[in-house]
C-alpha positions in Angstrom: 81.8 -56.4 66.1 80.1 -58.4 63.4 77.0 -60.2 64.6 77.3 -63.7 65.9 75.3 -65.9 63.6 74.9 -69.6 63.0 77.3 -69.3 60.1 79.9 -67.6 62.2 79.5 -70.2 64.9 80.0 -73.0 62.4 83.0 -71.3 61.1 84.3 -70.8 64.6 84.2 -74.5 65.2 87.4 -74.8 63.2 89.1 -72.7 65.9 88.2 -75.0 68.7 91.5 -76.9 68.6 93.1 -73.7 69.9 91.4 -74.5 73.2 91.6 -78.3 73.0 94.5 -78.5 75.5 93.9 -76.8 78.8 96.9 -74.5 79.3 96.1 -73.4 82.9 93.9 -74.6 85.7 90.3 -73.3 85.9 91.2 -71.2 89.0 93.6 -69.2 86.8 91.2 -68.3 84.0 92.5 -65.5 81.7 88.9 -64.1 81.6 86.8 -64.3 84.8 83.3 -62.8 84.1 80.1 -62.6 86.2 76.6 -63.5 85.1 73.9 -62.0 87.3 70.2 -62.8 87.3 67.0 -62.4 89.5 65.8 -66.0 89.7 66.3 -68.6 92.4 69.1 -71.1 92.0 66.6 -73.9 91.5 64.9 -72.2 88.5 65.6 -74.0 85.2 67.4 -70.9 83.9 70.1 -71.1 86.5 70.4 -74.9 86.3 70.9 -74.7 82.5 73.1 -71.6 82.8 75.4 -73.4 85.2 75.7 -76.2 82.7 76.4 -73.7 79.9 79.2 -71.9 81.7 80.8 -75.3 82.6 80.9 -76.2 78.9 82.4 -72.7 78.1 85.2 -73.4 80.7 85.9 -76.8 79.2 85.7 -75.7 75.5 88.0 -72.7 76.1 90.6 -74.8 77.9 89.9 -73.0 81.2 90.6 -69.6 79.8 87.0 -68.3 80.1 85.3 -68.7 83.5 81.8 -67.3 84.0 80.5 -67.2 87.6 76.8 -67.3 88.2 75.2 -65.0 90.7 71.4 -65.9 91.0 68.5 -64.6 93.1 69.4 -60.9 93.0 72.7 -61.5 94.9 74.2 -58.5 93.1 71.2 -56.2 93.5 67.8 -55.4 92.0 67.1 -55.6 88.3 67.7 -51.9 88.1 71.0 -52.2 89.9 72.2 -55.1 87.8 71.3 -53.4 84.5 73.3 -50.4 85.6 76.2 -52.7 86.5 75.9 -54.4 83.1 76.1 -51.1 81.3 79.2 -50.0 83.3 80.9 -53.4 82.9 80.9 -54.2 86.6 78.8 -57.3 85.5 79.6 -58.8 82.1 76.4 -60.9 81.6 72.8 -60.4 82.8 69.5 -61.9 81.9 66.5 -59.6 81.9 63.0 -59.6 80.7 62.5 -57.5 77.6 59.7 -55.7 79.4 62.0 -54.4 82.1 64.8 -53.8 79.6 62.4 -51.4 77.9 63.3 -48.8 80.4 66.6 -48.6 78.4 65.5 -50.1 75.0 61.8 -49.2 74.5 61.1 -51.7 71.7 62.3 -54.6 73.8 58.9 -54.8 75.5 57.0 -55.5 72.3 56.8 -59.3 72.9 54.7 -58.4 76.0 51.9 -56.7 74.3 48.8 -57.9 76.1 47.2 -61.1 74.6 49.3 -60.9 71.5 50.5 -64.5 71.3 48.0 -67.4 71.5 50.6 -70.2 71.9 54.3 -71.1 72.0 54.4 -71.8 68.2 53.7 -68.1 67.6 56.2 -67.1 70.3 59.2 -69.0 68.9 58.3 -68.1 65.3 58.5 -64.5 66.3 61.4 -64.5 68.8 63.6 -66.8 66.8 62.7 -64.9 63.6 62.1 -61.3 62.5 60.8 -59.9 65.8 63.7 -61.2 67.8 66.2 -60.0 65.2 64.5 -56.5 65.3 64.8 -56.3 69.1 68.4 -57.5 69.2 69.3 -54.8 66.7 67.7 -52.2 69.0 69.6 -53.6 72.0 72.9 -53.3 70.1 72.3 -49.6 69.7 72.6 -49.2 73.5 76.1 -50.8 73.8 74.8 -54.2 74.8 74.7 -57.5 73.0 71.9 -60.0 73.1 72.4 -63.7 72.4 70.4 -65.1 69.5 68.1 -67.3 71.6 65.8 -65.7 74.2 65.2 -67.8 77.3 61.7 -68.7 78.3 60.0 -67.1 81.3 56.6 -68.2 80.2 53.1 -67.1 79.7 52.1 -65.0 82.7 49.2 -65.8 85.1 47.5 -63.7 87.8 47.4 -64.6 91.5 45.3 -62.8 94.2 44.5 -63.1 97.9 41.0 -61.7 97.4 39.1 -63.3 94.5 39.7 -65.2 91.3 40.0 -63.2 88.0 37.4 -64.6 85.6 36.7 -61.5 83.4 38.1 -57.9 83.0 35.7 -56.4 85.6 37.3 -58.6 88.3 40.6 -56.7 87.8 39.0 -53.3 88.5 40.4 -51.7 91.7 42.8 -54.6 92.3 46.1 -53.6 94.0 48.5 -55.5 91.8 52.3 -55.9 91.9 53.8 -55.5 88.5 57.5 -55.3 87.4 59.2 -52.0 86.9 58.0 -51.5 83.3 55.7 -49.0 81.6 54.0 -51.7 79.5 52.8 -53.6 82.5 51.6 -50.5 84.3 49.8 -49.3 81.1 48.0 -52.6 80.5 46.7 -53.1 84.0 45.7 -49.5 84.3 43.8 -49.9 81.1 42.0 -52.8 82.7 41.1 -50.7 85.8 43.6 -52.1 88.3 45.9 -50.1 90.6 49.3 -51.4 89.5 52.4 -50.9 91.7 55.9 -51.4 90.4 57.9 -53.7 92.8 61.1 -55.6 92.1 60.7 -59.4 92.2 63.0 -59.7 95.2 60.5 -57.6 97.3 57.3 -59.2 95.9 56.8 -61.9 98.5 56.9 -59.5 101.4 54.6 -57.0 99.6 52.0 -59.8 99.2 52.5 -61.0 102.8 52.0 -57.6 104.3 49.1 -56.8 102.0 50.8 -53.8 100.4 49.3 -55.4 97.2 46.4 -57.9 96.7 48.0 -59.8 93.9 50.7 -60.2 91.3 51.3 -61.9 87.9 54.0 -64.2 86.9 54.6 -67.5 85.0 53.9 -70.6 87.0 57.6 -71.5 87.3 58.3 -68.2 89.1 55.2 -68.6 91.3 56.5 -71.9 92.4 60.2 -71.2 92.8 59.6 -67.9 94.7 56.9 -69.6 96.9 54.4 -66.9 96.1 51.7 -69.6 96.5 52.3 -69.3 100.3 50.8 -65.8 100.4 48.1 -66.1 97.6 44.8 -68.0 97.4 43.8 -67.9 93.7 45.6 -68.4 90.4 43.8 -67.3 87.2 45.2 -68.7 84.0 45.0 -65.5 81.9 48.0 -66.1 79.7 47.9 -62.3 79.4 51.6 -61.9 78.3 54.4 -64.0 77.2 57.7 -63.0 78.7 61.3 -64.1 78.1 64.8 -63.3 79.3 67.4 -61.8 76.9 70.9 -63.1 77.8 72.7 -59.8 77.6 76.4 -59.0 77.5 78.3 -55.8 78.0 79.7 -55.3 74.5 83.1 -54.0 75.5 83.7 -56.9 77.9 82.5 -59.4 75.3 84.7 -58.0 72.6 87.7 -58.4 74.9 87.4 -62.1 74.4 89.2 -63.7 71.5 86.9 -64.2 68.6 86.9 -68.0 69.0 86.0 -67.6 72.6 83.1 -65.3 71.7 81.8 -67.9 69.4 82.1 -70.6 72.1 80.3 -68.5 74.7 77.5 -67.7 72.2 77.1 -71.3 71.1 76.9 -72.7 74.6 74.7 -70.0 76.0 72.3 -70.4 73.1 72.3 -74.2 73.6 71.4 -73.7 77.3 68.6 -71.4 76.3 67.0 -74.1 74.1 67.5 -76.7 76.9 65.8 -74.3 79.4 62.8 -73.8 77.0 62.2 -77.5 77.1 62.5 -77.6 80.9 60.0 -74.8 81.3 57.5 -76.5 78.9 57.8 -79.7 81.0 57.6 -77.8 84.3 54.5 -75.8 83.2 52.7 -79.1 82.4 53.3 -80.3 85.9 53.0 -77.2 88.0 49.3 -76.6 88.0 48.7 -79.9 89.8 51.6 -79.2 92.2 50.5 -75.7 93.0 46.9 -76.9 93.5 48.3 -79.3 96.1 50.0 -76.3 97.8 46.6 -74.6 98.2 46.2 -72.4 95.1 42.7 -72.5 93.6 42.9 -72.4 89.8 40.5 -71.1 87.1 40.7 -70.7 83.4 39.8 -67.6 81.4 39.0 -66.6 77.8 41.3 -64.1 76.1 38.6 -62.4 73.9 36.9 -60.3 76.6 40.2 -59.0 77.9 41.4 -58.1 74.3 38.1 -56.3 73.8 38.5 -54.3 77.0 42.1 -53.3 76.0 40.9 -52.3 72.6 38.1 -50.1 74.0 40.6 -48.4 76.4 42.9 -47.5 73.5 45.7 -49.7 74.8 46.6 -51.2 71.4 46.4 -48.0 69.4 48.5 -46.2 72.1 51.3 -48.8 72.0 51.2 -49.1 68.2 52.0 -45.4 68.2 54.8 -45.8 70.7 56.5 -48.7 69.0 56.0 -47.3 65.5 54.7 -48.9 62.3 57.9 -50.8 61.6 58.0 -52.7 64.9 54.2 -53.2 65.1 54.3 -54.5 61.5 57.0 -57.1 62.5 54.8 -58.2 65.4 51.7 -58.6 63.3 53.6 -60.6 60.7 53.6 -63.4 63.2 50.5 -63.0 65.3 48.1 -61.6 62.7 46.1 -58.5 63.1 45.9 -57.0 66.5 42.9 -54.9 67.5 
C-alpha cells in the first residue's frame, strides 16, 4: 500500500462525499475494528482516541466503527502486540521502546538523555527520525500513523530515597518496561532493573518487589503510583511516545478513502493529545505534591557522563548502526 501522506490525505478529501450520507446505522458498521491500549480510560490518549474514532464513524457514514479497549482489557503489552500481528486486534498503541522487541530501531527515541526539550522531540519524531522508524515498522507487516502520541519525559519515583545523582541509583530495585534499552540504561547506572508490565506495576511497588519505577507524570497520576511511592525525581531521562499501530492486512481491507479518513482523524487526535499532555504536565507536579510525593530536580550532565563512561552510548550506537544514529544526531546534536 502506498504510504499515507499529507498529500494523499488532501487528495482523499475529495472522496469524502462517498460517505456523506449514512447508509446504515452505526450498529451495522461494515468494518468493526478494535483499538487496544494499556492506559486508563481517563488518560488523555484514551479521551482523544474516543473523539477520533467518533469522527471516523461520522465521516465514513457509519461504515467504519473502531471500539476502544483501554487499560489492558485485552491483555498485557506483549499479548496485545501478538494480537495485533495476528489481526485479532486491528489497532494498538505501544511505546517504541517496547515495540523494539519486534522492531529494534523503534526504541531509538528513548536513548538516555538524548532530548533536552519538546522542540527537539517533535522536530525529530515529525521529521526524519519518525520517518525512519515508521519505515522499519512497515517491514514487519505493521503500519504506524504519521503522528506519534506523547507519553512524555520520564521521571523516577522511589519509596526509599530521592534520586539526585547517578550514585543514588546504584543498587536500586527498579521496575522498568519490558524493553532491552531500559534494562541496559539502568544497569549501566548501577541499578537492578526488573521488567514488569504496567498493569502489574502498582502491586509490585505495593508489595516491595521493587523499590521504584519510572514513568511520565501523567502515568504516575492516572495509575495512582503516588499512593505507593514517596519521592519523585525529575530526571527527564527519556522521552517516550506511543506509535498508533495498525495491522497492515486489516487496514488495507478498508476502502482507500476510509483509510485516509482513519489516518487523518487519528493523527488529529494525536496532536490534540500532545497539547493535553503538555497542559497536564504543567499542572501535575503541584497536584502530585499535594498527594504526598516529594519532588526534586536534577541535572542531566552527570547522568550522561556516567552513561558515557559505562559504554552505554557506544554500545547502542553499534546496535542501531550508523544510519539510525546519524538521523538521531541530526536533531539532537552530538551524543557522547
